[in-house]
C-alpha positions as CSV (number, residue, x, y, z in Angstrom):
1,M,0.7,26.8,26.4
2,G,3.8,24.6,26.4
3,C,4.7,21.1,27.6
4,S,7.5,20.0,29.7
5,P,10.1,17.7,28.1
6,T,9.9,15.3,31.0
7,G,7.2,13.1,32.4
8,R,5.5,11.9,29.2
9,P,7.3,9.7,26.7
10,A,5.7,11.4,23.7
11,C,6.9,14.8,25.0
12,E,10.4,13.5,25.7
13,I,10.7,12.1,22.1
14,F,9.3,15.4,20.7
15,H,11.7,17.6,22.6
16,K,14.8,15.4,22.3
17,I,14.5,14.3,18.6
18,V,11.8,16.1,16.6
19,L,12.2,19.7,17.9
20,P,16.0,19.8,17.3
21,L,15.6,18.5,13.7
22,F,13.0,21.2,12.9
23,T,15.1,24.0,14.4
24,Q,18.2,22.8,12.5
25,V,16.4,23.0,9.2
26,G,14.9,26.4,10.1
27,Y,11.2,25.6,10.5
28,S,9.2,27.5,13.1
29,L,6.8,25.4,15.2
30,P,3.4,26.6,16.6
31,K,3.1,27.9,20.1
32,S,1.2,24.8,21.3
33,P,3.3,21.8,20.3
34,I,1.7,18.7,18.9
35,C,3.0,16.6,21.8
36,L,0.2,18.0,24.1
37,A,-2.4,16.0,22.2
38,M,-0.3,12.9,21.9
39,P,-1.7,10.0,24.0
40,T,0.8,8.0,26.0
41,V,0.5,4.3,25.5
42,T,3.1,1.9,26.7
43,R,3.3,-1.5,25.2
44,E,5.8,-4.3,25.9
45,I,6.9,-6.2,22.9
46,E,9.0,-9.4,23.1
47,A,11.5,-9.6,20.3
48,L,13.4,-12.8,20.4
49,D,16.7,-13.3,18.6
50,P,16.7,-15.8,15.8
51,A,18.4,-18.5,17.9
52,S,15.8,-18.3,20.7
53,R,13.0,-18.2,18.1
54,A,14.4,-21.3,16.4
55,A,14.7,-23.2,19.7
56,L,11.1,-22.3,20.6
57,Q,9.9,-23.5,17.2
58,L,11.8,-26.7,17.6
59,E,10.3,-27.4,21.0
60,A,6.8,-26.6,19.7
61,S,7.2,-28.9,16.7
62,E,8.5,-31.7,18.9
63,E,5.6,-31.4,21.3
64,T,2.9,-31.2,18.6
65,S,4.3,-33.7,16.2
66,T,1.8,-36.5,15.9
67,D,2.3,-37.2,12.2
68,I,3.1,-41.0,11.9
69,V,3.3,-41.2,8.1
70,G,6.1,-38.6,7.5
71,E,7.8,-35.6,9.0
72,K,7.1,-32.0,8.2
73,L,9.6,-29.9,6.3
74,T,10.6,-26.5,7.5
75,L,11.5,-24.2,4.7
76,N,13.0,-20.7,4.9
77,M,11.6,-18.4,2.2
78,G,13.5,-15.1,2.0
79,P,14.8,-12.6,2.8
80,S,16.6,-12.8,-0.6
81,H,13.7,-14.6,-2.4
82,P,12.4,-12.3,-5.2
83,A,8.8,-12.6,-3.8
84,T,9.8,-11.1,-0.5
85,H,11.6,-7.9,-1.8
86,G,14.4,-8.4,0.7
87,V,12.6,-7.2,3.8
88,L,10.6,-10.3,4.7
89,R,11.5,-13.9,5.7
90,L,8.9,-16.6,6.0
91,V,9.6,-19.7,8.0
92,L,7.2,-22.2,6.3
93,E,6.2,-25.6,7.7
94,L,5.2,-27.9,4.8
95,D,3.2,-31.1,5.1
96,G,3.8,-32.5,1.6
97,E,2.7,-29.7,-0.7
98,I,0.5,-28.0,1.8
99,I,1.7,-25.1,4.0
100,S,0.6,-26.0,7.5
101,K,2.3,-23.1,9.2
102,A,3.9,-19.8,8.2
103,D,5.8,-17.5,10.6
104,P,6.7,-14.1,9.1
105,V,9.9,-12.5,10.3
106,V,9.9,-8.8,9.3
107,G,12.8,-6.4,9.3
108,Y,15.5,-7.7,7.0
109,L,17.2,-4.8,5.2
110,H,20.9,-5.5,4.8
111,R,21.8,-7.0,1.4
112,G,25.4,-5.9,1.0
113,D,24.5,-2.5,-0.6
114,E,27.3,-0.8,1.4
115,K,29.8,-2.9,-0.6
116,I,28.2,-2.0,-3.9
117,A,28.3,1.7,-2.9
118,E,32.1,1.6,-2.3
119,N,32.8,1.8,-6.1
120,M,30.3,4.5,-6.9
121,H,30.0,8.3,-6.6
122,Y,27.5,9.4,-4.0
123,N,24.9,10.4,-6.5
124,Q,25.1,7.1,-8.4
125,F,24.0,5.2,-5.3
126,V,20.6,7.1,-4.9
127,P,18.6,4.6,-7.1
128,Y,19.9,1.7,-4.9
129,T,18.6,3.4,-1.7
130,D,14.9,3.4,-2.9
131,R,15.2,-0.3,-3.7
132,L,16.2,-1.2,-0.2
133,D,12.6,-1.2,1.1
134,Y,9.7,-1.2,-1.2
135,L,7.3,0.0,1.5
136,A,9.1,3.3,2.2
137,P,11.5,4.0,-0.6
138,L,11.7,7.8,-0.2
139,A,12.5,7.6,3.4
140,N,15.8,5.8,2.5
141,N,16.6,8.3,-0.2
142,V,16.1,11.3,2.1
143,A,18.1,9.7,4.9
144,Y,21.0,8.9,2.5
145,V,21.1,12.2,0.8
146,M,20.8,14.2,4.1
147,A,23.7,12.1,5.5
148,V,25.9,12.7,2.4
149,E,25.1,16.4,2.4
150,K,25.9,16.7,6.1
151,L,29.2,14.8,5.6
152,L,30.1,17.1,2.7
153,G,29.1,20.2,4.7
154,W,26.5,21.3,2.2
155,T,23.8,22.0,4.8
């Protein structure tokens, strides 16, 4: 029993992305693909650019600002702060020494590692790739090594 590559988003992703990757590597897939059991859920996510997000935060802070004694301080923590591991930025609103609001901004990954890699051999850069993201270090290693091997024609 097979599925058609059109009609369901999960099947389209499976047939356009996953299946070619498996066949390139030489894996054989079962007769009934996994995409038959995949539920199809569509969600709309609004991702604002940093300028729009800052404008909305400014409007919200101006509308809700009732503090007569002093003004609140907005502090950017990360993405280069040692506590955020380079992948998280926190926009903190401080009222004195108290954090009154914290907006996490996830997804920062670029820290100039490409420039560091320019002066290294390909195998010397592998330890840097697993430090790019502490949540999924091996994914970065595998992606880097597979790209290098493909460029060198080793696969």
